[in-house]
C-alpha positions in Angstrom: 56.2 81.9 -38.7 52.4 81.7 -38.4 52.6 83.9 -35.3 54.3 86.6 -37.3 52.0 86.3 -40.3 49.0 86.8 -38.0 50.6 90.0 -36.6 51.1 91.4 -40.1 47.6 90.5 -41.0 46.2 92.3 -38.0 48.3 95.3 -38.8 47.1 95.3 -42.4 43.5 95.4 -41.1 44.3 98.5 -39.1 45.9 100.1 -42.1 42.9 99.5 -44.3 40.4 100.7 -41.6 42.4 103.9 -41.3 42.4 104.5 -45.0 46.2 104.5 -45.2 48.4 103.3 -48.1 51.2 102.0 -45.8 52.6 101.7 -42.3 56.3 101.9 -41.5 57.8 99.8 -38.7 61.2 101.0 -37.6 61.9 100.3 -33.9 64.0 97.5 -32.4 61.3 95.7 -30.5 58.7 96.1 -33.3 61.1 94.6 -35.8 61.5 91.6 -33.4 57.7 91.5 -32.8 56.8 91.2 -36.5 59.7 89.0 -37.7 61.6 87.4 -34.8 64.7 89.1 -36.2 67.1 90.6 -33.7 68.3 94.0 -35.1 69.3 97.3 -33.6 68.9 100.1 -36.2 71.4 102.5 -34.7 72.2 105.3 -37.1 71.2 103.2 -40.2 67.4 103.3 -40.6 65.6 100.1 -41.3 61.9 100.1 -42.3 59.4 97.3 -42.7 56.9 98.8 -45.1 53.5 97.2 -44.7 50.8 97.7 -47.4 47.5 95.8 -47.4 47.5 92.8 -49.7 51.2 93.0 -50.5 54.4 91.3 -49.2 56.2 93.6 -46.7 59.2 95.4 -48.0 62.3 95.5 -46.0 64.2 98.7 -46.7 67.7 97.9 -45.4 71.2 99.2 -45.5 73.4 97.1 -47.8 75.4 95.8 -44.8 72.3 94.1 -43.4 70.7 92.8 -46.7 72.2 89.3 -46.4 71.0 89.0 -42.8 67.5 90.2 -43.7 67.2 87.6 -46.4 67.2 84.9 -43.7 63.8 86.1 -42.2 61.2 83.5 -42.7 58.3 85.9 -43.3 57.7 86.3 -47.0 59.1 89.7 -48.0 61.0 91.7 -50.6 64.2 93.6 -50.0 65.2 97.1 -51.2 68.8 98.1 -50.3 70.3 101.5 -49.9 74.1 102.2 -49.7 74.8 103.5 -46.2 74.1 106.3 -43.9 75.2 108.9 -44.8 75.3 108.1 -48.5 76.1 109.8 -51.8 73.2 111.4 -53.7 70.9 108.7 -54.9 72.1 106.1 -52.5 70.3 107.0 -49.3 67.3 105.5 -47.6 65.0 108.4 -48.5 65.7 108.0 -52.2 65.1 104.3 -51.9 61.8 104.9 -50.0 60.6 107.3 -52.7 60.9 104.4 -55.2 58.5 102.4 -53.0 56.1 105.0 -51.8 55.1 108.0 -54.0 55.3 111.3 -52.3 51.5 111.6 -52.1 51.1 108.3 -50.3 49.3 108.4 -46.9 51.4 106.6 -44.4 51.4 105.8 -40.7 54.4 105.5 -38.4 55.0 104.1 -34.9 54.5 106.0 -31.7 58.2 105.2 -30.9 59.6 106.6 -34.1 62.6 108.9 -33.5 62.3 112.6 -34.0 65.0 112.5 -36.7 63.1 109.9 -38.8 59.8 111.8 -38.3 61.4 114.9 -39.7 63.0 113.0 -42.5 59.7 111.6 -43.6 57.9 114.9 -43.5 57.2 114.9 -47.3 54.8 112.1 -46.7 53.1 113.9 -43.8 53.1 110.7 -41.7 50.5 110.1 -39.1 51.9 108.9 -35.7 49.5 106.0 -34.7 49.5 103.5 -31.9 48.8 100.5 -34.1 51.7 98.4 -33.0 51.2 99.3 -29.3 47.5 98.2 -29.6 48.4 94.9 -31.2 51.0 94.2 -28.5 48.6 94.7 -25.6 46.7 91.4 -26.3 49.0 88.4 -26.0 48.9 85.2 -28.0 49.2 81.8 -26.3 52.9 81.7 -27.3 53.5 85.1 -25.7 51.6 84.1 -22.5 53.7 80.9 -22.2 56.8 83.0 -22.5 55.6 85.6 -19.9 54.5 82.8 -17.6 58.1 81.4 -17.7 59.6 84.8 -17.1 57.3 85.3 -14.1 58.6 82.1 -12.5 62.2 83.4 -12.9 61.1 86.8 -11.6 59.9 85.2 -8.4 63.0 83.1 -8.1 65.2 86.2 -8.6 63.5 88.0 -5.7 63.7 84.9 -3.5 67.5 84.8 -4.1 67.9 88.5 -3.3 65.9 88.2 -0.1 67.8 85.1 0.9 71.0 87.2 0.9 69.4 90.1 2.8 70.2 90.5 6.5 70.0 93.1 9.2 73.2 95.3 8.9 74.1 93.8 5.5 74.6 96.0 2.4 73.0 96.0 -1.0 76.3 94.7 -2.5 75.7 91.5 -0.5 72.4 90.9 -2.3 73.7 91.8 -5.8 75.0 88.2 -6.1 71.4 87.1 -6.9 71.8 88.5 -10.4 74.6 86.1 -11.3 73.0 83.2 -9.6 69.7 83.7 -11.5 71.4 84.1 -14.8 73.2 80.8 -14.4 70.0 79.1 -13.4 68.2 80.4 -16.4 71.0 79.3 -18.8 71.0 75.9 -17.2 67.3 75.5 -17.6 66.6 77.2 -20.9 69.9 76.4 -22.6 70.6 80.0 -23.4 69.9 83.6 -22.4 69.9 85.8 -25.5 71.7 89.0 -24.5 69.9 91.0 -27.3 66.4 90.3 -26.0 67.1 89.6 -22.3 67.7 91.6 -19.2 68.0 90.2 -15.7 68.1 92.4 -12.6 67.2 92.1 -9.0 67.5 95.1 -6.7 66.6 96.0 -3.1 65.7 99.5 -1.9 66.7 99.6 1.7 64.7 101.7 4.2 64.5 104.7 4.1 65.4 104.8 0.4 62.5 102.5 -0.4 60.5 105.8 -0.3 62.2 106.7 -3.5 61.3 104.0 -6.0 63.3 105.4 -8.9 66.4 106.0 -6.9 68.8 103.2 -7.9 70.2 101.3 -4.9 73.8 102.1 -4.0 76.2 99.2 -3.1 76.8 100.7 0.4 73.1 101.1 1.3 72.6 99.2 4.5 69.5 97.1 5.5 68.1 98.4 8.8 64.8 98.4 10.6 61.9 99.5 8.5 60.3 98.6 5.1 62.6 97.4 2.4 61.3 96.9 -1.2 62.8 94.1 -3.3 62.3 94.1 -7.1 62.9 91.4 -9.7 62.5 93.0 -13.1 63.6 90.9 -16.0 63.2 90.0 -19.7 64.0 86.4 -20.6 64.5 85.6 -24.3 62.1 88.2 -25.4 59.4 88.5 -22.7 59.2 90.3 -19.4 57.8 89.9 -15.9 58.2 91.6 -12.5 57.8 90.8 -8.9 58.1 93.2 -6.0 57.7 92.7 -2.3 58.0 94.9 0.8 59.9 92.9 3.5 61.6 93.4 6.8 64.9 92.2 8.2 63.9 93.1 11.8 60.5 92.9 13.5 58.3 95.5 12.0 57.1 98.4 14.1 53.3 98.7 14.8 53.0 101.6 12.4 54.8 99.6 9.7 52.4 96.8 10.1 49.4 99.1 9.7 50.7 100.7 6.6 51.8 97.3 5.1 48.3 95.9 5.7 46.7 99.0 4.1 49.0 98.5 1.0 48.0 94.8 0.8 44.3 95.8 1.0 44.8 98.3 -1.8 46.2 95.6 -3.9 43.2 93.4 -3.1 40.8 96.1 -4.2 42.8 96.3 -7.5 42.7 92.5 -8.1 38.9 92.4 -7.3 38.2 94.6 -10.4 40.2 92.7 -12.9 38.2 91.2 -15.8 37.7 91.9 -19.5 35.8 95.1 -20.0 37.1 96.8 -16.8 38.2 100.4 -17.2 41.9 100.9 -16.3 40.9 104.4 -15.1 38.3 103.0 -12.8 40.6 100.3 -11.3 43.2 102.9 -10.4 40.6 105.4 -9.2 39.0 102.9 -6.8 42.4 102.0 -5.4 43.5 105.6 -5.0 40.2 106.6 -3.5 40.7 103.9 -0.8 44.2 105.0 -0.1 43.1 108.7 0.1 40.3 107.8 2.4 42.8 106.1 4.7 44.8 109.3 4.9 47.6 108.6 2.4 46.7 111.2 -0.2 50.1 112.8 0.3 52.0 109.5 0.2 51.1 108.4 -3.4 53.7 108.6 -6.2 52.4 106.5 -9.0 49.5 104.6 -10.7 48.4 101.1 -9.8 49.8 99.3 -12.8 50.9 99.0 -16.4 51.1 96.4 -19.1 53.9 93.8 -19.4 55.0 92.0 -22.5 58.1 92.3 -24.6 58.6 95.5 -22.6 58.5 95.7 -18.8 56.5 98.9 -19.1 53.9 99.1 -22.0 50.2 99.5 -22.4 47.6 99.2 -21.1 48.1 101.8 -18.5 46.2 101.2 -15.2 46.0 104.8 -14.2 43.5 107.5 -13.5 42.9 109.3 -16.8 43.7 106.2 -18.9 41.3 105.3 -21.7 42.5 101.7 -21.8 40.0 98.9 -21.2 41.1 95.4 -20.2 40.7 92.5 -22.6 41.3 88.8 -22.2 45.0 87.9 -22.6 46.3 91.2 -21.6 49.1 91.1 -19.0 49.5 93.8 -16.4 51.1 94.6 -13.1 49.2 95.5 -9.9 51.4 97.5 -7.6 49.9 100.2 -5.4 52.5 102.0 -3.2 52.6 104.1 -0.1 55.7 106.2 0.5 57.0 108.1 3.5 60.0 110.3 3.1 62.6 109.4 5.7 60.9 106.2 6.7 60.4 104.0 3.6 58.0 102.7 1.0 55.5 99.9 0.9 54.8 98.2 -2.4 54.1 94.7 -3.7 53.9 94.1 -7.4 52.6 91.1 -9.3 52.5 90.1 -13.0 48.8 89.3 -13.8 47.1 87.7 -16.7 43.6 88.8 -17.6 41.4 85.7 -18.2 38.0 85.2 -19.7 36.3 85.5 -16.3 38.8 87.4 -14.2 42.5 87.1 -13.7 45.4 84.8 -12.9 48.5 85.7 -10.9 51.6 84.6 -12.8 53.9 85.6 -10.0 53.4 83.6 -6.8 55.3 85.0 -3.8 53.4 85.5 -0.5 51.7 88.8 0.3 51.4 88.6 4.1 53.6 90.4 6.6 54.6 87.2 8.4 56.1 85.7 5.2 57.7 89.0 4.4 59.5 89.3 7.8 62.7 87.4 7.4 63.6 85.0 10.1 60.0 85.1 11.6 
């Protein structure tokens, strides 16, 4: 519970510094972040109303009130009847009894448009307070991400073990079931509410389309394939990606592969507290552009990893984020050729007091990534 109390305390500090009366938490992951409670709001809004110096108020539909009472964080509960509800029994009427119409409130960046419109009488400010708090991980969170990273590596290893020249993606899909069973055997459980396990392989030439989902009939042929293990284990995420070959790589593939690895090295070399996320990406992109790949770049160098697989900080040109100790990010520069394939490694990386630590641990070199070599 102390972990959750610390998070509430940090949020209260932000509320006071902003001169607000209250901040409303309403999204699934934020509810879990502050309470450890697994809840999906769906159509019935649920708010945690945070006011400096006061116990948080849980504004809940009546159907959830008994569940909410089990949360260990000290709180009070205000119920509303349902959604929709008869006059006087809805969540807005209940909220008006907690916050006067003149109260200055903040809401999450992830709030739904429907709720933002419904709260318009309070003129809510959309503020990144929760996202900012989530960027810097506690020791408990780092331990969970470290564990997820080991499973991420294992998932990609399993998928690559099933990959063979002339085989299909459906052959490698078995890795998902195998990894799930291994996690359950080791951890004792895999909570479906806060877990997601997925390994995929983008076969050449489709590896040039990183957001095209692999089809079962895609066939592994000569050229660069990209394997991804992207998972969330009991609340926290990690990712591992590697470019690999099921046949001896062509000379031009070796050259591009080595350029991609060098781009990653340039990114890693800049990782330390105080480093500009814009500058990290800029240096990597300038290198790739200087190597003649300006027309082969589709995305930034990296992003934050935590409860979500994609969250701040954003390691991208134009980003205002600055690295801090105990942030966790990906480093994943990519080079893409339509009709030929893509080249991308990705690692989950912890920012330490004096640099960084790779939490994922698969090889980067082309010999290791050429199966059967």
